C-alpha positions as CSV (number, residue, x, y, z in Angstrom):
1,M,-17.8,0.0,12.7
2,A,-14.7,-2.1,11.8
3,G,-12.5,1.0,12.2
4,F,-14.0,1.8,15.6
5,A,-13.6,-1.8,16.8
6,H,-10.0,-1.7,15.6
7,T,-9.4,1.6,17.5
8,V,-11.0,0.2,20.7
9,S,-8.9,-3.0,20.4
10,A,-5.7,-0.9,20.0
11,L,-6.6,1.1,23.1
12,D,-7.3,-2.1,25.1
13,L,-4.0,-3.5,24.1
14,S,-2.2,-0.3,25.0
15,Q,-3.8,-0.3,28.5
16,R,-2.9,-3.9,29.1
17,K,0.7,-3.2,28.2
18,A,0.8,-0.2,30.6
19,R,-0.6,-2.4,33.4
20,E,2.0,-5.0,32.7
21,V,4.7,-2.5,32.9
22,Y,3.5,-1.6,36.4
23,W,3.7,-5.2,37.6
24,Q,7.1,-5.6,36.1
25,S,8.3,-2.5,37.9
26,L,6.9,-3.9,41.2
27,A,8.7,-7.1,40.6
28,A,12.0,-5.2,40.1
29,F,11.3,-3.3,43.3
30,N,10.9,-6.7,45.1
31,V,14.3,-7.8,43.8
32,F,15.8,-4.6,45.1
33,R,14.2,-5.4,48.5
34,L,15.9,-8.8,48.6
35,L,19.3,-7.3,47.6
36,S,18.9,-4.8,50.4
37,V,18.4,-7.6,52.9
38,I,21.6,-9.3,51.6
39,A,23.5,-6.1,51.9
40,L,22.4,-5.6,55.5
41,L,23.3,-9.1,56.5
42,V,26.7,-8.9,55.0
43,G,27.3,-5.5,56.6
44,G,26.0,-6.7,59.9
45,F,28.4,-9.6,60.2
46,V,31.4,-8.3,58.3
47,F,31.5,-5.1,60.3
48,S,30.3,-6.6,63.6
49,S,33.8,-5.9,65.1
50,Q,33.1,-2.2,64.6
51,S,29.8,-2.4,66.6
52,F,27.7,-2.1,63.5
53,V,25.3,-4.5,65.3
54,S,25.6,-5.0,69.0
55,P,25.9,-8.7,70.1
56,R,22.6,-8.5,72.1
57,S,20.8,-7.2,69.0
58,V,22.0,-9.9,66.6
59,P,19.1,-12.4,67.3
60,W,16.6,-9.7,66.8
61,F,18.4,-8.4,63.7
62,L,18.4,-11.9,62.2
63,L,14.7,-12.4,63.1
64,T,13.8,-9.1,61.5
65,T,15.7,-9.8,58.3
66,A,14.2,-13.3,58.2
67,L,10.7,-12.0,58.5
68,Y,11.4,-9.3,55.9
69,T,12.8,-11.9,53.5
70,L,9.7,-14.1,54.1
71,F,7.5,-11.1,53.2
72,A,9.6,-10.5,50.0
73,V,9.0,-14.1,48.9
74,L,5.3,-13.8,49.6
75,F,5.3,-10.5,47.6
76,A,6.9,-12.4,44.7
77,F,4.0,-14.9,44.6
78,G,1.4,-12.0,44.9
79,I,3.1,-10.2,42.0
80,A,3.1,-13.4,39.9
81,W,-0.6,-14.1,40.6
82,R,-1.5,-10.4,40.2
83,K,-3.5,-10.7,43.4
84,P,-4.5,-8.6,45.3
85,M,-4.8,-5.4,43.1
86,F,-1.7,-3.4,42.3
87,D,-2.4,-0.4,44.5
88,T,-3.2,-2.6,47.5
89,Q,0.0,-4.6,47.1
90,L,2.1,-1.5,46.7
91,A,0.7,0.1,49.8
92,F,1.3,-3.1,51.8
93,H,4.9,-3.3,50.4
94,V,5.7,0.2,51.5
95,A,4.2,-0.4,55.0
96,I,6.4,-3.5,55.5
97,D,9.5,-1.6,54.1
98,V,8.9,1.3,56.6
99,A,8.4,-1.1,59.5
100,F,11.5,-3.0,58.6
101,I,13.8,0.0,58.2
102,V,12.5,1.6,61.4
103,S,13.0,-1.7,63.3
104,I,16.6,-1.9,62.1
105,M,17.1,1.7,63.2
106,Y,15.8,0.8,66.6
107,L,18.2,-2.2,66.9
108,M,21.2,0.0,65.8
109,G,20.7,3.0,67.9
110,G,17.8,5.0,66.6
111,I,18.0,8.1,64.3
112,K,21.7,8.5,65.0
113,S,22.5,5.3,63.2
114,G,21.8,7.0,59.8
115,L,19.8,4.1,58.5
116,G,16.7,6.3,58.3
117,L,18.2,7.5,54.9
118,L,17.2,4.1,53.5
119,L,13.7,5.3,53.6
120,L,14.4,7.8,50.8
121,P,15.2,5.4,47.9
122,Y,12.3,3.2,49.0
123,L,9.9,6.1,48.9
124,A,11.3,7.4,45.6
125,A,11.1,3.9,44.0
126,A,7.5,3.4,45.3
127,G,6.5,6.9,43.9
128,L,7.9,6.1,40.5
129,I,6.4,2.7,40.3
130,A,3.0,4.1,41.3
131,R,3.3,6.8,38.6
132,G,2.8,9.5,41.2
133,R,-0.2,7.9,43.0
134,M,-0.2,7.6,46.8
135,T,3.4,9.0,47.1
136,L,2.4,11.6,49.7
137,F,0.6,8.9,51.6
138,H,3.7,6.8,51.7
139,A,5.7,9.8,53.0
140,A,3.1,10.5,55.6
141,L,3.2,6.8,56.7
142,A,7.0,6.9,57.0
143,T,6.9,10.2,59.0
144,I,4.3,8.9,61.4
145,V,6.3,5.7,62.1
146,L,9.5,7.6,62.6
147,L,7.9,10.1,65.0
148,S,6.1,7.3,66.8
149,E,9.4,5.3,67.3
150,E,11.4,8.3,68.5
151,T,8.6,9.4,70.8
152,R,8.4,5.9,72.2
153,R,12.1,5.9,72.9
154,V,11.8,9.1,74.8
155,W,8.7,8.3,76.9
156,V,9.1,4.6,77.4
157,E,12.8,4.1,77.5
158,G,13.6,7.5,78.9
159,V,16.5,8.2,76.6
160,T,18.1,11.6,76.9
161,D,20.1,11.7,73.7
162,Y,17.2,12.2,71.4
163,D,17.6,14.4,68.3
164,F,14.3,15.7,67.0
165,T,16.0,18.1,64.7
166,T,17.6,15.4,62.6
167,L,14.3,13.5,62.8
168,A,12.4,16.5,61.5
169,L,14.9,17.0,58.6
170,L,14.5,13.3,57.7
171,C,10.7,13.7,57.7
172,V,11.0,16.7,55.5
173,A,13.3,14.8,53.2
174,C,10.8,12.0,53.0
175,F,8.1,14.5,51.8
176,A,10.6,16.2,49.4
177,V,11.6,12.9,47.8
178,A,8.0,11.7,47.6
179,W,7.0,15.0,46.0
180,S,9.9,14.9,43.5
181,A,9.0,11.3,42.7
182,H,5.4,12.4,42.2
183,R,6.4,15.2,39.8
184,L,8.8,12.9,37.9
185,A,6.2,10.2,37.6
186,R,3.6,12.7,36.3
187,Y,6.1,14.0,33.8
188,A,7.0,10.4,32.8
189,Q,3.3,9.6,32.5
190,E,2.6,12.6,30.3
191,S,5.7,11.8,28.2
192,Q,4.4,8.2,27.8
193,K,1.0,9.4,26.8
194,L,2.5,11.8,24.3
195,A,4.8,9.0,22.9
196,E,1.8,6.7,22.7
197,Q,-0.2,9.4,20.8
198,R,2.7,10.0,18.5
199,R,2.9,6.2,17.9
200,V,-0.8,6.0,17.1
201,D,-0.4,9.0,14.8
202,L,2.5,7.5,13.0
203,A,0.7,4.2,12.6
204,K,-2.3,6.1,11.1
205,L,0.0,8.0,8.9
206,D,1.7,4.8,7.8
207,R,-1.7,3.2,7.0
208,L,-2.7,6.4,5.1
209,N,0.5,6.4,3.1
210,Q,0.1,2.7,2.4
211,R,-3.5,3.3,1.2
212,I,-2.4,6.2,-1.0
213,L,0.4,4.1,-2.5
214,E,-2.1,1.3,-3.2
215,D,-4.7,3.6,-4.8
216,V,-2.5,6.0,-6.7
217,S,-2.8,5.6,-10.4
218,D,1.0,5.7,-11.0
219,G,3.4,2.9,-10.2
220,V,5.8,3.7,-7.5
221,L,9.2,2.0,-7.0
222,V,11.9,2.8,-4.4
223,V,15.4,1.9,-5.6
224,D,18.5,2.1,-3.5
225,D,22.0,3.2,-4.5
226,R,22.9,-0.4,-5.5
227,G,20.1,-0.5,-8.0
228,C,17.9,-2.9,-5.9
229,I,14.2,-2.5,-5.5
230,R,13.3,-1.8,-1.8
231,Q,9.6,-1.2,-2.1
232,S,6.8,-1.1,-4.7
233,N,3.1,-0.5,-4.8
234,P,0.5,-2.8,-6.5
235,Q,0.1,-0.5,-9.4
236,A,3.8,-0.8,-10.2
237,D,3.5,-4.6,-10.1
238,R,0.5,-4.4,-12.5
239,L,2.4,-2.1,-15.0
240,I,5.5,-4.2,-14.9
241,G,3.5,-7.4,-15.3
242,R,5.1,-9.2,-12.3
243,H,5.5,-9.0,-8.6
244,T,8.6,-7.2,-7.5
245,F,10.3,-8.7,-4.5
246,P,12.6,-6.6,-2.2
247,D,16.3,-6.7,-3.0
248,T,15.6,-7.6,-6.7
249,R,17.9,-5.8,-9.0
250,L,16.1,-3.3,-11.3
251,S,18.4,-4.2,-14.2
252,L,17.2,-7.8,-14.1
253,I,13.5,-7.1,-14.6
254,L,13.5,-3.6,-16.2
255,P,16.9,-3.1,-18.0
256,A,15.6,-0.1,-20.0
257,L,14.4,1.6,-16.8
258,A,17.7,0.8,-15.1
259,T,19.5,2.5,-18.0
260,E,17.4,5.6,-17.8
261,L,18.0,5.7,-14.0
262,E,21.8,5.6,-14.5
263,R,21.6,8.4,-17.1
264,W,19.5,10.4,-14.6
265,R,22.0,9.8,-11.8
266,A,24.8,11.1,-14.0
267,D,22.9,14.2,-15.1
268,K,19.7,15.1,-13.2
269,Q,18.8,17.8,-15.7
270,I,17.9,15.4,-18.5
271,S,14.4,14.1,-19.1
272,P,14.1,10.3,-19.0
273,A,12.9,8.6,-22.2
274,L,9.8,6.5,-22.4
275,V,10.2,2.8,-21.8
276,S,8.1,-0.1,-23.1
277,V,7.2,-2.7,-20.6
278,A,4.7,-5.6,-21.0
279,H,3.0,-4.1,-24.1
280,Q,2.7,-0.8,-22.3
281,L,4.5,2.5,-22.8
282,L,5.6,4.0,-19.5
283,R,7.0,7.4,-18.6
284,P,9.4,7.3,-15.7
285,R,10.0,10.2,-13.3
286,F,12.8,10.1,-10.8
287,V,12.9,11.9,-7.4
288,A,15.9,11.7,-5.1
289,L,15.1,11.0,-1.5
290,S,16.9,12.8,1.4
291,P,20.4,11.9,2.3
292,G,19.1,9.9,5.3
293,F,17.8,7.3,2.8
294,G,21.3,6.4,1.5
295,G,21.0,7.7,-2.0
296,A,17.6,5.9,-2.7
297,V,15.5,7.1,-5.6
298,L,11.7,7.3,-5.9
299,I,10.6,6.2,-9.3
300,Y,7.1,7.1,-10.6
301,L,5.8,5.2,-13.6
302,E,3.0,6.8,-15.6
303,D,1.0,4.7,-18.0
304,M,1.1,6.7,-21.2
305,D,-1.6,4.5,-22.8
306,R,-3.9,5.4,-19.9
307,L,-3.0,9.1,-20.1
308,R,-3.5,9.1,-23.9
309,R,-6.9,7.3,-23.5
310,E,-8.0,9.8,-20.8
311,S,-6.9,12.7,-22.9
312,Q,-8.6,11.3,-25.9
313,Q,-11.8,10.6,-24.0
314,V,-11.9,14.2,-22.7
315,K,-11.3,15.6,-26.2
316,L,-13.8,13.3,-27.9
317,A,-16.6,13.4,-25.2
318,A,-18.1,16.7,-26.5
319,L,-17.4,15.6,-30.1
320,G,-19.2,12.3,-29.5
321,R,-22.3,14.0,-28.2
322,L,-22.3,16.5,-31.1
323,T,-21.7,13.9,-33.8
324,A,-24.3,11.5,-32.3
325,N,-26.9,14.3,-32.5
326,L,-25.8,15.3,-36.0
327,A,-25.9,11.7,-37.2
328,H,-29.6,11.4,-36.2
329,E,-30.4,14.8,-37.8
330,I,-28.4,13.9,-41.0
331,R,-30.1,10.6,-41.6
332,N,-33.5,12.0,-42.5
333,P,-32.4,14.4,-45.2
334,L,-29.8,11.9,-46.4
335,S,-32.6,9.3,-46.9
336,A,-34.6,11.9,-48.9
337,I,-31.5,12.7,-51.1
338,S,-30.9,9.0,-51.8
339,H,-34.5,8.4,-52.6
340,A,-34.7,11.4,-54.9
341,A,-31.5,10.4,-56.7
342,Q,-32.8,6.9,-57.2
343,I,-36.1,8.2,-58.7
344,L,-34.2,10.6,-60.9
345,G,-31.9,7.9,-62.2
346,E,-34.9,5.6,-63.0
347,E,-36.7,8.3,-65.0
348,S,-33.7,9.8,-66.8
349,R,-32.4,8.7,-70.2
350,D,-29.6,11.2,-70.3
351,P,-26.1,9.7,-69.6
352,L,-24.9,12.8,-67.9
353,I,-27.8,12.7,-65.5
354,D,-27.2,9.0,-64.9
355,K,-23.5,9.8,-64.0
356,L,-24.5,12.6,-61.6
357,T,-27.1,10.4,-59.9
358,R,-24.5,7.6,-59.4
359,I,-22.2,10.2,-57.8
360,I,-25.0,11.3,-55.5
361,G,-25.8,7.7,-54.6
362,D,-22.2,6.8,-53.9
363,N,-21.6,9.8,-51.7
364,A,-25.0,9.3,-49.9
365,R,-24.0,5.7,-49.1
366,R,-20.6,6.9,-47.9
367,L,-22.4,9.4,-45.6
368,E,-24.7,6.6,-44.4
369,R,-21.7,4.4,-43.6
370,M,-20.1,7.3,-41.7
371,V,-23.3,7.9,-39.7
372,K,-23.4,4.2,-38.9
373,D,-19.8,4.3,-37.7
374,V,-20.4,7.4,-35.6
375,L,-23.5,5.8,-33.9
376,E,-21.4,2.7,-33.3
377,L,-19.0,4.7,-31.1
378,N,-21.8,5.0,-28.5
379,R,-22.3,1.2,-28.4
380,R,-18.7,0.2,-27.7
381,D,-19.3,-0.2,-23.9
382,R,-22.0,-2.9,-24.3
383,V,-19.7,-5.8,-23.8
384,Q,-20.8,-9.4,-23.1
385,M,-17.6,-11.3,-22.9
386,T,-17.8,-15.1,-23.3
387,E,-15.3,-17.9,-23.8
388,I,-14.6,-18.6,-27.5
389,V,-12.9,-21.6,-28.9
390,L,-10.8,-19.5,-31.3
391,G,-9.9,-22.1,-33.9
392,E,-13.4,-23.3,-34.5
393,W,-14.8,-19.8,-34.4
394,L,-12.3,-18.5,-37.0
395,S,-13.0,-21.4,-39.3
396,H,-16.7,-20.5,-39.4
397,F,-15.8,-16.8,-39.7
398,L,-13.6,-17.4,-42.8
399,D,-16.3,-19.5,-44.5
400,E,-18.8,-16.7,-44.0
401,F,-16.3,-14.0,-45.1
402,K,-15.4,-15.9,-48.3
403,Q,-19.0,-16.4,-49.2
404,V,-20.1,-12.8,-48.6
405,E,-17.0,-11.2,-50.3
406,H,-17.1,-13.8,-53.2
407,I,-13.5,-15.0,-52.5
408,A,-12.5,-18.1,-54.4
409,V,-8.8,-18.4,-53.3
410,A,-7.6,-20.0,-50.1
411,L,-7.2,-18.0,-46.9
412,R,-4.5,-19.4,-44.6
413,L,-5.5,-20.2,-41.0
414,V,-3.1,-21.4,-38.3
415,C,-4.5,-21.9,-34.8
416,P,-3.9,-24.5,-32.1
417,A,-7.0,-26.5,-31.3
418,D,-7.0,-25.7,-27.5
419,V,-6.9,-21.9,-27.7
420,I,-9.8,-20.3,-25.7
421,V,-10.1,-16.5,-25.3
422,R,-12.7,-14.2,-23.7
423,F,-14.3,-11.7,-26.0
424,D,-17.7,-10.5,-27.1
425,Q,-18.5,-12.6,-30.2
426,G,-20.4,-9.8,-31.9
427,H,-17.5,-7.4,-31.3
428,L,-14.9,-9.8,-32.5
429,H,-16.9,-10.5,-35.6
430,Q,-17.1,-6.7,-36.3
431,V,-13.4,-6.1,-35.7
432,L,-12.2,-9.1,-37.8
433,W,-14.6,-8.3,-40.6
434,N,-13.2,-4.8,-40.9
435,L,-9.6,-5.9,-40.8
436,A,-10.2,-8.8,-43.2
437,R,-12.1,-6.7,-45.7
438,N,-9.4,-4.0,-45.7
439,G,-6.7,-6.6,-46.0
440,W,-8.4,-8.3,-48.9
441,R,-8.9,-5.0,-50.7
442,Y,-5.2,-4.1,-50.6
443,C,-3.6,-7.5,-51.0
444,R,-2.7,-9.4,-54.2
445,Q,-5.8,-11.5,-53.9
446,T,-4.0,-14.8,-54.5
447,D,-3.8,-18.0,-52.4
448,D,-2.7,-17.2,-48.8
449,S,-2.5,-13.5,-49.6
450,L,-4.7,-13.0,-46.5
451,A,-3.6,-15.0,-43.5
452,F,-4.8,-15.6,-39.9
453,S,-2.3,-16.9,-37.3
454,V,-2.8,-17.5,-33.6
455,Q,0.3,-17.9,-31.3
456,Q,1.6,-16.9,-27.9
457,H,3.5,-13.7,-27.1
458,D,4.7,-13.0,-23.6
459,G,2.2,-15.5,-22.2
460,Y,-0.9,-14.0,-24.0
461,W,-2.7,-15.5,-27.0
462,S,-2.5,-13.2,-30.0
463,L,-4.2,-13.2,-33.4
464,D,-2.2,-11.9,-36.4
465,I,-4.2,-10.7,-39.5
466,S,-1.6,-10.2,-42.2
467,N,-1.7,-9.6,-46.0
468,D,0.9,-9.2,-48.7
469,G,-0.2,-5.7,-49.7
470,P,1.8,-2.5,-49.5
471,P,2.7,-1.4,-46.0
472,V,1.3,1.7,-44.3
473,P,3.6,4.7,-44.9
474,P,5.8,5.4,-41.8
475,D,4.5,8.9,-41.4
476,A,0.9,7.6,-41.1
477,Q,1.6,4.7,-38.7
478,S,1.4,6.9,-35.6
479,Q,-2.0,8.2,-36.6
480,L,-3.4,4.9,-37.8
481,F,-5.8,4.4,-34.9
482,E,-6.8,8.1,-34.6
483,P,-10.5,8.9,-35.3
484,F,-11.3,10.3,-38.8
485,F,-7.8,9.6,-40.1
486,T,-7.7,7.7,-43.4
487,T,-5.5,7.3,-46.5
488,D,-8.6,6.3,-48.6
489,A,-10.6,9.1,-50.1
490,K,-13.7,7.1,-49.7
491,G,-13.1,5.9,-46.2
492,T,-14.6,7.4,-43.0
493,G,-11.4,7.0,-40.9
494,L,-13.4,5.4,-38.0
495,G,-12.9,1.7,-38.7
496,L,-9.6,1.2,-36.9
497,Y,-10.5,3.6,-34.2
498,I,-13.6,1.7,-33.4
499,A,-11.7,-1.6,-33.6
500,R,-9.2,-0.3,-31.0
501,E,-12.0,0.9,-28.7
502,I,-13.8,-2.4,-29.0
503,C,-10.6,-4.3,-28.2
504,Q,-9.9,-2.2,-25.2
505,A,-13.5,-2.7,-23.9
506,N,-12.8,-6.5,-24.2
507,A,-9.5,-6.4,-22.3
508,A,-7.5,-6.8,-25.5
509,Q,-5.0,-4.7,-27.5
510,I,-4.7,-4.1,-31.2
511,E,-1.5,-2.9,-32.8
512,Y,0.0,-2.5,-36.3
513,L,3.1,-4.4,-37.2
514,T,5.4,-4.4,-40.3
515,P,6.5,-8.0,-40.9
516,P,10.2,-8.5,-41.9
517,S,9.0,-10.2,-45.1
518,G,6.9,-7.2,-46.1
519,G,3.2,-6.6,-46.2
520,V,0.9,-5.5,-43.4
521,C,0.0,-7.2,-40.1
522,F,-2.5,-6.2,-37.4
523,R,-2.1,-8.1,-34.1
524,I,-4.9,-8.5,-31.5
525,T,-3.6,-9.6,-28.1
526,F,-6.3,-11.1,-25.9
527,G,-6.6,-10.7,-22.1
528,I,-3.8,-8.2,-21.8
529,N,-5.7,-5.8,-19.6
530,D,-7.1,-8.4,-17.1
531,G,-4.2,-10.7,-16.6
532,Q,-5.4,-13.7,-18.7
533,K,-1.9,-15.2,-19.1
534,T,-1.7,-18.8,-20.4
535,Y,1.1,-19.8,-18.0
């Protein structure tokens, strides 16, 4: 309904504009009428020595022009007030014009004076102003008045120098000019309708293009030959992390992207490298616009993290359904195996059997932990984000962690008192417990070997969980968050993957860092996917 109302409003506005153009044309025609009176007055008195106006006709000539001028002034008021209607005013104007011109012809000698030709521009102008309507009526009116005047001169005044041939040609010329004006007006009207339709189509196309740019998943930038941003879509602003104003130099806000653009301008065969912007990895794609755009370049920015997530979701969708079903099916026989091994271990007095039952129990528990992690994958979207006072929450968490894991040494915690983040408390507990337990397992297990530090990075609060253990090998860092990847023979390879999924579900990001001083650090950045900046 809103779209229909908008269309009706646009049509209404277009019709009002067209009517206004009619009135403006009529006003211009009235100005032409006044200029014609001035020209006749100047001609009548400047060339009076050449009998342009006979002395006995001067009073009548002045009276006629005065009346005509008065009508022109009255017409100006009618046009300004828009009353009466346009067609009525135009018909009255033409009737007065014809009467005035024929009266001047009579005062200056009739058809032989040549002033009858003045009717032709008046008829043409009236036909164009009326957009082809009533043009033939105007020509017929002029013809009737001309014939009536010449007939009156012959019958009443008894003149013998009449020239009906010239009069007939003038009448034919009136119809010819009126018909030409009618055709030209029709052509102009059709051209105007076509232009208006093209304007509406272009406006719709512009709105469609704008909607496409707003909804497209890729960021779009238009950069001119000077390296200035001319246009951008909201997705580009989101990926960049700030609003891009027109005429902003690309090198000031995205120097890495500007460098890739210059490399591409020098050699369009090379593939642009990935660029990192606001904690996101972007793949640029450059498209040169036509020469009419002055060397401008269209830049598409693809969010590689989003593409990787989508690709991973597609690959893991079937695997998730399969593993979930298998997990339920495995639990029953696994429980039976664990129970049988427990009974066997209680009844056996053979050390070899005791060792084998321990192996069975350890592997059964490992399988049980893997089944639990697999089932946890299907619960990662159950998010209830709440505001957490992070310093107070971490203090309680560390007390619980030290008590459960029987840790006697000090664990370092650095957190400003006013830090508040949005996260699901159960999810945050699960992620930190996994990271803290792994960190404690591989660190030196002395005072401050495991540390928690909260600070700002690029306007977002982040939590660093670091330890002084051996760093992850470089060849394994790229696969650290992949499912079922582990460097521990007893691990399931799902802990970090689940942690990443939980963080993304809570609008956060987790990443692995190698501190300059050595050791291992995992950083959780809060609010990075929903714009929760702290400034």
